[in-house]
N, CA, C and O of each residue as an XYZ file, in Angstrom:
428
protein
N      20.128      2.497     19.394
C      19.012      2.151     20.047
C      19.048      0.265     19.809
O      19.597     -0.247     18.833
N      18.493     -0.378     20.687
C      18.686     -1.519     20.922
C      17.109     -1.961     20.517
O      16.191     -1.367     21.083
N      16.761     -3.171     19.380
C      15.646     -3.632     18.794
C      16.164     -4.855     19.291
O      17.290     -5.127     19.705
N      14.533     -5.951     19.107
C      15.250     -7.232     19.372
C      14.127     -7.444     17.711
O      12.932     -7.250     17.487
N      14.923     -7.772     17.131
C      14.044     -8.697     15.242
C      14.686     -9.716     15.363
O      15.898     -9.931     15.360
N      13.229    -10.777     15.544
C      13.670    -12.228     15.495
C      14.272    -12.733     16.363
O      15.332    -13.310     16.120
N      13.547    -12.620     18.136
C      14.379    -12.906     19.052
C      15.620    -12.610     19.093
O      16.156    -12.837     20.178
N      16.711    -11.880     17.723
C      17.837    -11.212     18.315
C      18.375     -9.688     18.665
O      17.913     -8.614     18.281
N      19.330     -9.915     19.387
C      19.183     -7.492     19.814
C      19.973     -7.321     18.607
O      20.894     -8.083     18.314
N      19.628     -6.356     17.927
C      20.503     -5.691     17.699
C      20.460     -3.974     17.958
O      19.390     -3.368     18.010
N      21.299     -3.551     18.054
C      21.630     -2.176     18.184
C      21.635     -1.263     16.576
O      22.303     -1.403     15.551
N      20.637     -0.392     16.947
C      20.093      0.787     15.744
C      21.013      1.491     15.476
O      22.090      0.999     15.814
N      21.071      2.436     15.012
C      20.897      3.750     14.374
C      20.396      4.171     13.334
O      20.312      3.541     12.279
N      19.835      5.813     13.643
C      18.979      6.059     11.910
C      20.083      6.343     10.957
O      19.953      5.999      9.782
N      21.488      7.127     11.494
C      22.384      7.193     10.387
C      23.152      5.468     10.079
O      23.728      5.462      8.991
N      23.207      4.568     10.572
C      23.123      3.554     10.797
C      22.519      2.368      9.521
O      22.974      1.500      8.776
N      21.234      2.997      9.862
C      20.134      2.366      8.520
C      20.584      3.023      7.584
O      21.341      2.425      6.820
N      20.334      4.207      7.365
C      21.147      4.809      6.211
C      21.859      4.891      5.260
O      21.762      5.434      4.159
N      22.835      4.119      5.919
C      24.391      3.931      5.473
C      24.118      2.417      5.373
O      25.017      1.769      4.837
N      23.322      1.922      5.681
C      23.014      0.070      5.042
C      22.380      0.449      3.833
O      22.840      0.135      2.734
N      21.187      1.210      4.010
C      20.395      1.028      2.552
C      20.888      1.957      1.557
O      20.681      1.715      0.367
N      21.519      2.996      1.917
C      22.422      3.550      0.499
C      22.867      2.878     -0.613
O      23.777      2.081     -0.382
N      22.485      2.963     -1.786
C      22.584      1.916     -2.728
C      21.577      0.998     -3.090
O      21.310      0.482     -4.176
N      21.143      0.908     -2.133
C      19.979     -0.391     -2.193
C      18.911      0.305     -3.033
O      18.523      1.402     -2.632
N      18.392     -0.204     -4.153
C      17.432     -0.413     -5.253
C      16.187     -0.767     -4.656
O      16.159     -1.985     -4.479
N      14.964     -0.100     -4.206
C      14.023     -0.782     -3.668
C      12.857     -1.652     -4.584
O      12.461     -1.512     -5.741
N      12.531     -2.548     -3.570
C      11.502     -3.389     -4.299
C      10.539     -3.048     -4.669
O      10.248     -1.972     -4.148
N       9.600     -3.501     -5.543
C       8.127     -2.701     -5.553
C       6.962     -3.394     -4.369
O       6.675     -4.556     -4.082
N       6.369     -1.736     -3.759
C       5.953     -1.852     -3.028
C       4.415     -2.336     -2.917
O       3.546     -1.684     -3.496
N       4.105     -3.437     -2.200
C       2.602     -4.312     -2.229
C       2.238     -4.195     -0.846
O       1.126     -3.690     -0.997
N       2.371     -4.292      0.274
C       2.813     -4.204      1.286
C       2.880     -2.789      2.267
O       2.616     -1.616      2.002
N       3.355     -3.454      3.517
C       3.915     -2.321      4.444
C       5.192     -1.586      4.087
O       6.211     -2.147      3.683
N       5.034     -0.135      4.293
C       6.685      0.523      4.058
C       7.457      1.302      4.475
O       6.888      1.752      5.470
N       8.153      1.657      4.408
C       8.765      2.759      4.946
C       9.914      3.317      4.468
O      10.756      2.750      3.772
N       9.931      4.833      4.993
C      10.493      5.724      3.857
C      11.860      6.276      4.261
O      11.936      7.104      5.168
N      13.061      5.792      3.539
C      13.995      6.460      4.056
C      14.606      6.663      3.057
O      14.798      5.967      2.060
N      15.059      8.086      3.458
C      16.181      8.918      2.263
C      14.810      9.493      1.758
O      13.861      9.831      2.464
N      14.875      9.522      0.794
C      13.547      9.790     -0.680
C      12.890      8.943     -1.053
O      11.820      9.172     -1.616
N      13.492      7.352     -0.777
C      12.931      6.084     -1.356
C      11.787      6.057      0.003
O      11.685      6.736      1.025
N      10.994      4.874     -0.592
C       9.817      4.135      0.352
C      10.353      2.548      0.041
O      10.562      2.141     -1.102
N      10.545      1.690      1.328
C      11.170      0.652      0.729
C      10.067     -0.531      1.020
O       9.340     -0.098      1.915
N       9.719     -1.617      0.698
C       8.912     -2.694      1.837
C       9.778     -3.313      3.017
O      10.820     -3.966      2.972
N       8.942     -2.860      4.167
C       9.768     -3.147      5.340
C      10.365     -4.449      5.302
O      11.493     -4.555      5.783
N       9.629     -5.781      4.658
C      10.565     -6.644      5.012
C      11.901     -6.850      4.062
O      12.566     -7.857      4.304
N      12.431     -5.820      2.806
C      13.560     -5.643      2.366
C      14.511     -5.179      3.365
O      15.564     -5.762      3.624
N      13.923     -3.637      4.158
C      15.177     -3.351      4.961
C      15.162     -4.167      6.524
O      16.014     -3.796      7.331
N      14.216     -5.244      6.927
C      14.381     -5.878      7.415
C      15.641     -7.201      7.321
O      16.378     -7.765      8.130
N      15.417     -7.272      6.087
C      16.830     -7.847      5.092
C      17.890     -7.732      5.157
O      18.713     -8.618      5.389
N      18.144     -6.215      4.895
C      19.193     -5.701      4.742
C      20.058     -5.357      6.223
O      21.263     -5.502      6.432
N      19.241     -4.972      6.933
C      19.414     -3.972      8.062
C      19.797     -5.668      9.095
O      19.021     -5.215      9.937
N      20.017     -6.345      9.397
C      19.300     -7.770     10.233
C      20.593     -8.752      9.261
O      21.695     -9.112      9.673
N      20.213     -8.898      8.418
C      21.223    -10.019      7.355
C      20.400    -11.374      7.072
O      20.857    -12.426      6.625
N      19.102    -11.094      7.433
C      18.495    -12.392      8.001
C      17.877    -13.211      7.055
O      18.615    -13.071      6.080
N      16.887    -14.063      6.694
C      16.216    -15.018      5.531
C      14.736    -13.571      6.081
O      14.632    -12.972      7.151
N      14.132    -13.508      5.215
C      13.008    -12.831      5.268
C      11.651    -13.898      6.519
O      10.787    -13.422      7.255
N      11.873    -14.806      6.370
C      11.062    -16.134      6.748
C      11.301    -15.975      8.811
O      10.594    -16.605      9.597
N      12.426    -15.012      9.240
C      12.879    -15.398     10.309
C      12.402    -14.070     11.037
O      12.858    -13.899     12.167
N      11.545    -13.114     10.532
C      10.929    -12.179     10.904
C       9.863    -11.666     10.164
O       9.591    -11.908      8.988
N       9.059    -10.656     11.253
C       8.096    -10.301     10.726
C       7.861     -8.757      9.944
O       8.055     -7.889     10.795
N       7.674     -8.432      9.233
C       7.123     -6.831      9.029
C       6.912     -6.189      9.880
O       7.532     -5.126      9.881
N       5.884     -6.470     11.140
C       5.576     -5.386     12.138
C       6.711     -5.103     13.052
O       6.842     -3.886     13.183
N       7.511     -5.735     13.678
C       9.127     -5.921     14.306
C       9.824     -5.145     13.815
O      10.392     -4.383     14.597
N      10.069     -4.999     12.500
C      11.011     -4.220     11.534
C      10.344     -2.963     11.199
O      11.062     -1.999     10.933
N       8.795     -2.805     11.168
C       8.367     -1.322     11.409
C       8.439     -0.883     12.711
O       8.880      0.261     12.816
N       8.095     -1.524     13.891
C       8.273     -0.408     15.108
C       9.306     -0.406     15.574
O       9.519      0.189     16.630
N      10.176     -1.027     14.963
C      11.972     -0.553     14.822
C      12.296      0.540     14.039
O      13.439      0.965     14.210
N      11.830      0.927     13.491
C      12.298      1.711     12.315
C      10.703      3.179     12.797
O      10.851      4.393     12.656
N       9.864      2.736     13.139
C       9.064      4.086     13.254
C       9.788      4.585     15.210
O       9.621      5.696     15.714
N      10.362      3.667     15.742
C      11.485      3.950     16.893
C      12.462      4.879     16.485
O      13.034      5.607     17.296
N      12.691      4.896     15.236
C      14.084      5.311     14.899
C      14.116      6.573     14.326
O      15.135      7.231     14.119
N      12.284      7.086     13.922
C      11.818      8.056     13.739
C      11.957      8.116     11.790
O      12.053      9.164     11.151
N      11.929      6.664     11.166
C      11.479      7.071     10.303
C       9.444      7.204      9.858
O       8.592      7.093     10.741
N       9.205      7.372      8.824
C       7.704      7.512      8.225
C       7.544      6.338      7.918
O       8.176      5.840      6.986
N       6.556      5.572      8.731
C       6.022      4.127      8.022
C       4.907      4.150      7.629
O       4.053      4.844      8.182
N       4.641      3.351      6.519
C       3.149      3.228      5.592
C       3.014      2.036      5.931
O       3.944      1.231      5.969
N       1.335      1.685      6.340
C       0.976      0.659      6.683
C       0.148      0.436      4.468
O      -0.297      1.259      3.669
N       0.325     -0.765      4.422
C      -0.709     -1.236      3.071
C      -2.330     -0.412      3.161
O      -3.099     -0.232      4.105
N      -2.372     -0.142      2.107
C      -4.100      0.207      1.801
C      -5.001     -0.721      2.114
O      -4.659     -1.877      1.866
N      -6.359     -0.509      2.724
C      -6.738     -1.670      2.920
C      -7.857     -1.253      1.223
O      -7.882     -0.358      0.379
N      -8.662     -2.626      1.525
C      -9.629     -2.812      0.389
C     -10.748     -1.811      0.286
O     -11.329     -2.095      1.333
N     -11.628     -0.602     -0.375
C     -12.172     -0.370      0.320
C     -13.574     -1.051     -0.846
O     -13.398     -1.475     -1.988
N     -14.740     -0.971     -0.185
C     -15.931     -1.442     -0.448
C     -16.363     -0.591     -1.190
O     -15.785      0.424     -1.579
N     -17.978     -1.157     -1.560
C     -19.351      0.151     -1.973
C     -19.793      0.555     -0.791
O     -20.302     -0.141      0.088
N     -19.517      2.081     -0.788
C     -20.569      2.214      0.426
C     -21.944      2.477      0.898
O     -22.304      2.873      2.006
N     -22.907      2.078     -0.532
C     -23.859      2.040     -0.924
C     -23.765      0.938     -1.085
O     -22.717      0.444     -1.501
N     -25.294     -0.077     -0.682
C     -26.466     -0.878     -1.483
C     -26.159     -1.412     -2.069
O     -25.605     -2.511     -2.088
N     -26.637     -0.334     -3.079
C     -27.203     -0.066     -4.506
C     -26.627      0.115     -5.485
O     -27.102      0.152     -6.620
N     -25.135      0.298     -5.049
C     -23.677      0.329     -5.967
C     -23.842     -0.717     -7.179
O     -24.202     -1.893     -7.221
N     -23.442      0.173     -8.103
C     -23.337     -0.646     -9.494
C     -22.068     -1.883     -9.485
O     -20.904     -1.501     -9.365
N     -22.348     -3.240     -9.606
C     -20.984     -3.720     -9.823
C     -20.580     -3.524    -11.215
O     -21.184     -2.854    -12.053
N     -19.324     -4.285    -11.398
C     -18.630     -4.143    -12.348
C     -19.597     -4.586    -13.671
O     -19.862     -3.735    -14.520
N     -19.979     -5.632    -13.759
C     -20.711     -6.609    -15.038
C     -21.786     -5.618    -14.351
O     -22.293     -6.534    -13.704
N     -22.364     -4.763    -14.056
C     -23.829     -4.054    -14.375
C     -23.507     -3.044    -15.159
O     -24.349     -2.554    -15.912
N     -22.336     -2.622    -15.101
C     -21.427     -0.975    -15.195
C     -20.841     -1.112    -16.882
O     -20.629     -0.467    -17.909
N     -20.772     -2.515    -16.247
C     -19.688     -2.404    -18.258
C     -21.374     -3.676    -19.111
O     -21.013     -4.358    -20.070
N     -22.728     -3.811    -18.737
C     -23.152     -4.444    -19.385
C     -24.020     -3.146    -20.036
O     -24.369     -2.970    -21.204
N     -24.261     -2.212    -18.710
C     -24.831     -0.821    -18.673
C     -24.181      0.101    -20.260
O     -24.860      0.782    -21.030
N     -22.759     -0.181    -20.338
C     -22.037      0.856    -21.424
C     -21.978      0.289    -22.448
O     -21.964      0.970    -23.473
N     -21.916     -1.328    -22.543
C     -22.339     -1.975    -23.369
C     -23.783     -2.379    -24.190
O     -23.685     -2.885    -25.308
N     -24.700     -2.213    -23.779
C     -26.636     -2.296    -23.930
C     -26.880     -3.556    -24.662
O     -27.268     -3.868    -25.788
N     -26.304     -4.469    -23.021
C     -26.390     -5.930    -23.589
C     -26.948     -6.496    -22.340
O     -26.207     -6.381    -21.364
N     -28.337     -7.210    -22.108
C     -28.786     -7.315    -20.865
C     -28.568     -7.892    -20.111
O     -28.304     -9.056    -20.411
N     -28.511     -7.437    -18.339
C     -28.026     -8.139    -17.731
C     -28.755     -9.387    -17.759
O     -29.722     -9.730    -18.439
N     -27.758    -10.285    -16.448
C     -29.478    -11.324    -15.846
C     -30.761    -11.070    -15.489
O     -31.698    -11.869    -15.516
N     -30.780     -9.413    -15.000
C     -31.722     -9.019    -14.040
C     -32.333     -8.790    -15.207
O     -33.510     -8.788    -14.847
N     -32.337     -8.597    -16.356
C     -32.917     -7.662    -17.234
C     -33.499     -8.802    -18.011
O     -34.216     -8.342    -18.900
N     -33.456    -10.787    -18.028
C     -33.753    -11.166    -18.936
C     -35.014    -11.901    -18.137
O     -35.824    -12.586    -18.761
């Protein structure tokens, strides 16, 4: 399949990507990721291996789009979860309650 990553055309196949990533140890995943075989790789690491380009030359979205088109499972970075209710306790209030120390509102 023809993919354009960082304005360069690449002919990628699922078997070619599997072969390229064989024996590559996954870096810690901190953002978007793609599952190749049984391992989950950061998309930027996959892009570096399959294109042989510097990570600054392409975006993770380009690589994730190409991997999804090849049939690999892509995972987006988890979004931070905000408290669902306005009366939820802050971490300071929880610590104060557990330690029995007065908080600023109790003074």
